[in-house]
N, CA, C and O of each residue as an XYZ file, in Angstrom:
436
protein
N      27.545     -2.325     11.893
C      26.223     -3.382     12.968
C      26.262     -2.595     14.195
O      27.395     -2.298     14.572
N      25.355     -2.219     14.852
C      25.266     -1.665     16.157
C      24.210     -2.967     16.784
O      23.182     -3.463     16.324
N      25.109     -3.274     18.218
C      24.093     -4.415     18.571
C      24.308     -4.169     20.439
O      25.477     -4.302     20.803
N      23.497     -3.905     21.328
C      23.197     -3.867     22.472
C      22.434     -4.609     23.365
O      21.305     -4.925     22.991
N      22.872     -5.010     24.640
C      22.608     -5.787     25.369
C      22.516     -5.433     26.748
O      23.282     -4.667     27.332
N      21.490     -6.061     27.263
C      21.568     -5.867     29.089
C      21.882     -7.158     29.584
O      21.982     -8.085     28.781
N      22.078     -7.374     30.976
C      21.623     -8.409     31.544
C      21.578     -7.773     33.017
O      22.350     -7.141     33.737
N      20.135     -8.322     33.095
C      20.123     -7.485     34.374
C      19.244     -8.739     35.629
O      18.279     -9.399     35.243
N      19.581     -8.815     36.521
C      18.670     -9.742     37.385
C      17.539     -9.254     37.526
O      17.156     -8.085     37.581
N      16.740    -10.727     37.612
C      15.339     -9.958     37.902
C      15.059     -9.502     39.231
O      13.879     -9.228     39.450
N      15.797     -9.371     40.077
C      15.497     -9.082     42.011
C      15.917     -7.746     41.816
O      16.143     -7.195     42.894
N      16.097     -7.043     40.851
C      16.941     -5.716     40.455
C      16.157     -4.986     39.441
O      16.460     -3.871     39.017
N      14.958     -5.795     39.015
C      14.009     -4.959     38.349
C      12.923     -4.988     39.045
O      12.070     -4.188     38.661
N      12.544     -5.887     40.295
C      11.665     -5.509     41.064
C      11.676     -4.565     41.941
O      10.580     -4.068     42.201
N      12.512     -4.200     42.431
C      13.179     -3.314     43.475
C      13.265     -2.128     42.843
O      13.628     -1.228     43.600
N      13.044     -1.768     41.621
C      13.199     -0.411     41.179
C      11.684      0.212     41.512
O      10.620     -0.389     41.656
N      12.073      2.075     41.600
C      11.420      2.777     41.973
C      10.371      2.928     40.892
O      10.844      2.819     39.761
N       9.250      3.120     40.941
C       8.082      3.464     39.850
C       9.032      4.863     38.669
O       9.647      5.838     39.102
N       8.848      4.492     37.227
C       9.337      5.491     36.482
C      10.955      4.895     35.996
O      11.535      5.123     34.935
N      11.402      4.111     37.106
C      12.834      4.214     36.794
C      13.205      2.727     35.995
O      12.487      1.730     36.076
N      14.334      2.798     35.302
C      14.411      1.799     34.323
C      15.785      1.540     34.145
O      16.565      1.885     35.032
N      16.164      1.020     33.195
C      17.518      0.392     33.225
C      17.807      0.726     31.229
O      17.179      0.160     30.334
N      18.745      1.617     31.067
C      19.154      2.263     29.611
C      20.475      2.010     29.195
O      21.465      2.414     29.805
N      20.503      1.143     27.847
C      22.178      0.809     27.618
C      22.012      1.114     25.649
O      21.201      0.492     24.962
N      22.925      2.122     25.121
C      23.088      2.315     24.312
C      24.593      2.213     23.756
O      25.636      2.540     24.322
N      24.340      1.508     22.122
C      26.061      1.393     21.654
C      25.779      1.504     20.258
O      25.338      0.649     19.489
N      26.123      2.771     20.040
C      26.086      3.456     18.585
C      24.963      3.554     18.344
O      24.431      4.307     19.160
N      23.964      2.996     17.280
C      23.010      3.528     16.879
C      21.657      2.624     17.911
O      20.456      2.896     17.913
N      22.157      1.848     18.476
C      21.289      0.631     18.938
C      20.901      1.067     20.239
O      21.775      1.479     21.001
N      19.633      1.027     20.615
C      19.269      1.352     21.977
C      18.519      0.660     22.799
O      17.498      0.294     22.218
N      18.581      0.213     24.217
C      17.170     -0.679     24.712
C      16.788     -0.092     26.314
O      17.567      0.147     27.236
N      15.833     -0.007     26.283
C      15.374      0.711     27.474
C      14.678     -0.499     28.382
O      14.019     -1.226     27.638
N      14.631     -0.922     29.754
C      13.945     -1.987     30.375
C      13.426     -1.463     31.364
O      14.284     -0.789     31.932
N      12.279     -1.407     31.974
C      11.570     -1.121     32.892
C      10.549     -1.950     33.514
O      10.075     -2.898     32.889
N      10.149     -1.648     34.770
C       9.238     -2.496     35.053
C       8.091     -1.970     35.594
O       8.206     -1.040     36.392
N       6.775     -2.483     35.244
C       5.711     -1.815     34.915
C       4.586     -2.835     35.997
O       4.005     -3.759     35.427
N       4.400     -2.688     37.077
C       3.662     -3.755     38.310
C       4.072     -5.018     37.840
O       5.302     -5.051     37.835
N       3.615     -5.984     37.474
C       4.314     -7.250     37.129
C       4.682     -7.562     36.285
O       4.876     -8.764     36.105
N       5.001     -6.509     35.217
C       5.194     -6.607     33.582
C       6.579     -6.093     33.379
O       6.826     -4.953     33.771
N       7.537     -6.826     32.794
C       8.717     -6.263     32.198
C       8.853     -5.584     31.002
O       8.868     -6.220     29.949
N       8.960     -4.318     31.019
C       8.752     -3.932     29.314
C       9.789     -3.908     28.705
O      10.396     -2.935     29.150
N      10.497     -4.480     27.799
C      12.022     -3.906     26.901
C      11.302     -2.881     25.942
O      10.072     -2.839     25.890
N      12.082     -2.082     25.207
C      11.761     -0.908     24.342
C      12.995     -1.147     23.392
O      13.953     -0.653     23.987
N      13.450     -1.712     22.105
C      14.954     -1.498     21.758
C      14.509     -0.895     20.799
O      13.318     -1.090     20.555
N      15.383      0.177     19.785
C      15.448      0.945     18.572
C      16.937      0.600     18.011
O      17.804      0.138     18.753
N      17.124      0.833     16.809
C      18.209      0.941     16.014
C      17.550      2.176     14.845
O      16.457      2.270     14.286
N      18.555      2.855     14.819
C      18.372      4.328     14.064
C      18.537      3.504     12.410
O      17.743      3.768     11.508
N      19.441      2.713     12.268
C      19.857      2.423     10.666
C      18.367      1.415     10.692
O      18.030      1.146      9.539
N      17.604      0.927     11.558
C      17.055     -0.216     11.176
C      15.399      0.865     10.634
O      14.568      0.620      9.759
N      15.488      1.909     11.507
C      14.118      2.746     11.798
C      14.601      3.574     10.800
O      13.549      4.148     10.519
N      15.673      4.189      9.847
C      15.516      4.898      8.481
C      15.162      3.631      7.451
O      14.266      3.801      6.624
N      15.763      2.563      7.503
C      15.268      1.489      6.527
C      14.168      1.464      6.565
O      13.668      1.651      5.456
N      13.087      1.230      7.789
C      11.981      0.694      7.451
C      11.406      2.118      7.201
O      10.547      1.838      6.365
N      11.327      3.371      7.367
C      10.770      4.819      6.776
C      10.946      4.578      5.675
O       9.846      4.461      5.135
N      12.198      4.341      4.592
C      12.075      4.367      3.428
C      11.689      3.153      2.679
O      11.608      3.288      1.458
N      11.470      2.146      3.119
C      10.432      1.062      2.593
C       9.098      1.485      2.670
O       8.381      1.100      1.747
N       8.493      2.303      3.690
C       7.300      2.507      4.050
C       7.057      3.742      2.705
O       6.098      3.832      1.940
N       8.016      4.401      2.761
C       7.419      5.125      1.384
C       7.792      4.819      0.016
O       7.287      5.422     -0.931
N       8.709      3.849     -0.127
C       8.367      3.635     -1.482
C       7.645      2.666     -1.735
O       7.451      2.324     -2.901
N       7.059      1.980     -0.619
C       5.419      1.067     -0.627
C       4.796      2.458     -0.919
O       4.801      2.500     -2.150
N       4.442      3.228     -0.618
C       3.219      4.296     -0.855
C       3.525      4.998     -1.944
O       2.587      5.388     -2.639
N       4.572      5.241     -2.244
C       4.666      5.600     -3.621
C       4.170      4.651     -4.631
O       3.561      4.944     -5.660
N       4.512      3.445     -4.203
C       4.194      2.070     -5.281
C       2.655      2.236     -5.503
O       2.085      2.559     -6.544
N       2.050      1.904     -4.138
C       0.644      2.110     -4.180
C      -0.033      3.250     -4.627
O      -1.237      3.143     -4.859
N       0.691      4.627     -4.833
C      -0.253      5.671     -5.324
C      -0.001      5.510     -6.976
O      -0.890      5.853     -7.756
N       1.199      4.997     -7.422
C       1.662      4.629     -9.034
C       0.682      3.599     -9.385
O       0.182      3.624    -10.510
N       0.329      2.626     -8.474
C      -0.468      1.432     -9.184
C      -2.093      2.066     -9.341
O      -2.843      1.832    -10.288
N      -2.331      2.723     -8.424
C      -4.268      3.575     -8.267
C      -4.277      4.477     -9.237
O      -5.373      4.806     -9.690
N      -3.271      4.972     -9.679
C      -2.958      5.864    -10.827
C      -3.608      5.420    -12.146
O      -4.477      5.908    -12.869
N      -2.671      4.036    -12.192
C      -2.517      3.213    -13.179
C      -3.784      2.979    -13.427
O      -4.477      3.382    -14.361
N      -4.128      2.099    -12.265
C      -5.808      1.261    -12.376
C      -6.651      2.324    -12.552
O      -7.539      1.800    -13.224
N      -7.026      3.680    -12.370
C      -8.230      4.669    -12.880
C      -7.543      4.858    -14.219
O      -8.414      5.066    -15.064
N      -6.127      4.870    -14.838
C      -5.900      5.352    -16.356
C      -6.526      3.967    -16.761
O      -6.851      3.900    -17.946
N      -6.666      3.283    -16.290
C      -7.226      1.855    -17.110
C      -8.226      1.929    -17.472
O      -8.622      1.767    -18.627
N      -9.223      2.366    -15.893
C     -10.903      2.360    -16.150
C     -11.262      3.346    -17.103
O     -12.204      3.189    -17.880
N     -10.286      4.724    -17.059
C     -10.936      5.253    -17.890
C     -10.820      5.272    -19.537
O     -11.429      5.877    -20.419
N      -9.430      4.040    -19.516
C      -9.749      3.964    -20.834
C     -10.866      2.895    -21.425
O     -11.318      2.744    -22.560
N     -11.140      2.158    -20.062
C     -12.135      1.137    -20.664
C     -13.714      1.675    -20.960
O     -14.638      1.127    -21.561
N     -13.597      3.348    -20.088
C     -15.088      3.595    -20.367
C     -15.063      4.093    -21.526
O     -16.098      3.984    -22.184
N     -14.012      4.715    -22.074
C     -13.860      5.154    -24.020
C     -14.073      4.411    -24.707
O     -14.757      4.479    -25.728
N     -13.544      3.594    -24.285
C     -13.489      2.242    -25.287
C     -14.844      1.399    -24.919
O     -14.588      0.348    -24.331
N     -16.410      1.682    -25.176
C     -17.174      0.434    -24.212
C     -17.834     -0.013    -25.774
O     -18.895     -0.615    -25.606
N     -17.442      0.143    -27.317
C     -18.023     -0.449    -27.767
C     -17.613     -1.803    -27.906
O     -16.432     -2.131    -28.013
N     -19.045     -2.987    -27.903
C     -18.503     -4.475    -27.930
C     -19.164     -4.597    -29.448
O     -19.780     -3.838    -30.196
N     -18.717     -5.915    -29.489
C     -19.195     -6.803    -31.221
C     -20.825     -6.376    -31.020
O     -20.958     -5.486    -31.860
N     -21.432     -6.455    -30.706
C     -22.903     -6.544    -30.554
C     -23.769     -5.281    -31.205
O     -24.625     -5.220    -32.088
N     -23.122     -4.291    -30.330
C     -23.009     -2.844    -30.742
C     -22.379     -2.772    -32.163
O     -23.240     -2.408    -32.964
N     -21.369     -2.957    -32.657
C     -20.980     -2.690    -34.018
C     -21.749     -3.707    -34.948
O     -21.676     -3.346    -36.122
N     -22.296     -4.598    -34.812
C     -23.093     -5.916    -35.477
C     -24.443     -5.040    -36.044
O     -24.650     -4.707    -37.211
N     -25.271     -4.780    -34.887
C     -25.928     -4.001    -35.060
C     -26.384     -2.923    -35.856
O     -27.413     -2.930    -36.531
N     -25.304     -1.692    -35.710
C     -25.068     -0.890    -36.999
C     -24.568     -1.136    -38.018
O     -24.505     -0.317    -38.935
N     -24.099     -2.336    -38.078
C     -23.823     -2.746    -39.297
C     -25.156     -3.113    -40.373
O     -25.436     -2.596    -41.454
N     -25.896     -4.304    -39.549
C     -26.912     -4.599    -40.177
C     -28.398     -3.062    -40.053
O     -29.519     -3.104    -40.562
N     -27.879     -2.092    -39.342
C     -29.091     -1.083    -39.528
C     -28.625     -0.552    -40.312
O     -29.512      0.171    -40.764
N     -27.326     -0.318    -41.104
C     -27.066      0.389    -42.205
C     -27.168      0.272    -43.546
O     -27.268      1.034    -44.507
N     -27.086     -1.600    -43.229
C     -27.292     -2.546    -44.711
C     -28.803     -2.311    -44.811
O     -28.845     -1.666    -45.859
N     -30.256     -2.438    -44.330
C     -31.630     -1.907    -43.839
C     -31.268     -0.896    -44.565
O     -31.429     -0.943    -45.785
N     -30.763      0.106    -44.005
C     -31.256      1.304    -44.328
C     -30.752      1.879    -45.777
O     -31.473      2.745    -46.273
N     -29.456      1.439    -46.585
C     -29.640      1.315    -47.924
C     -30.088      0.552    -48.245
O     -30.493      0.994    -49.321
N     -30.549     -0.807    -48.179
C     -31.501     -1.239    -48.848
C     -32.922     -0.720    -49.201
O     -33.351     -0.803    -50.351
N     -33.739     -0.108    -48.039
C     -34.608      0.662    -47.910
C     -34.412      1.592    -48.800
O     -35.216      1.602    -49.732
N     -33.299      2.648    -48.796
C     -33.141      3.942    -50.013
C     -33.303      3.114    -50.874
O     -34.472      3.201    -51.248
N     -32.596      2.081    -51.590
C     -32.661      1.545    -52.969
C     -33.687      1.550    -53.291
O     -34.121      2.384    -54.086
N     -34.501      0.464    -52.683
C     -36.103      0.346    -53.055
C     -36.425      1.519    -53.579
O     -36.391      1.634    -54.804
N     -36.811      2.648    -52.735
C     -37.464      3.678    -52.904
C     -37.325      4.446    -53.938
O     -38.164      4.999    -54.648
N     -35.829      4.428    -53.970
C     -35.426      5.459    -55.230
C     -35.554      4.196    -56.469
O     -35.199      4.719    -57.525
N     -35.796      3.266    -56.615
C     -36.286      1.962    -57.823
C     -37.213      2.351    -58.202
O     -37.381      2.598    -59.396
N     -38.304      2.564    -57.088
C     -40.251      2.703    -57.191
C     -40.186      3.989    -58.226
O     -40.813      3.951    -59.285
N     -39.209      5.380    -57.769
C     -39.493      6.047    -58.789
C     -39.430      6.097    -59.825
O     -39.914      7.056    -60.427
């Protein structure tokens, strides 16, 4: 674990020339302190945390892509199997009616 800290008097920050600042580094941890007008800007980074964030961002993107592919596959399956019970029932009734009509025609001859 790397950590870094800076203790800077406020008067020292106010007397800095433009573009100057304080910087500290300990292992993989970095901190940069600058004064911009009336604002104190602190920028801190840690390489190991940055790598960990990049790793999790990559994993998240991979899982999102997989999920999008799965939902696309599911939508294609749903469109292929679009038969519902009413269509099947209507086809059955039409088949029975056609069979009865053919049977009646054959019996009359």
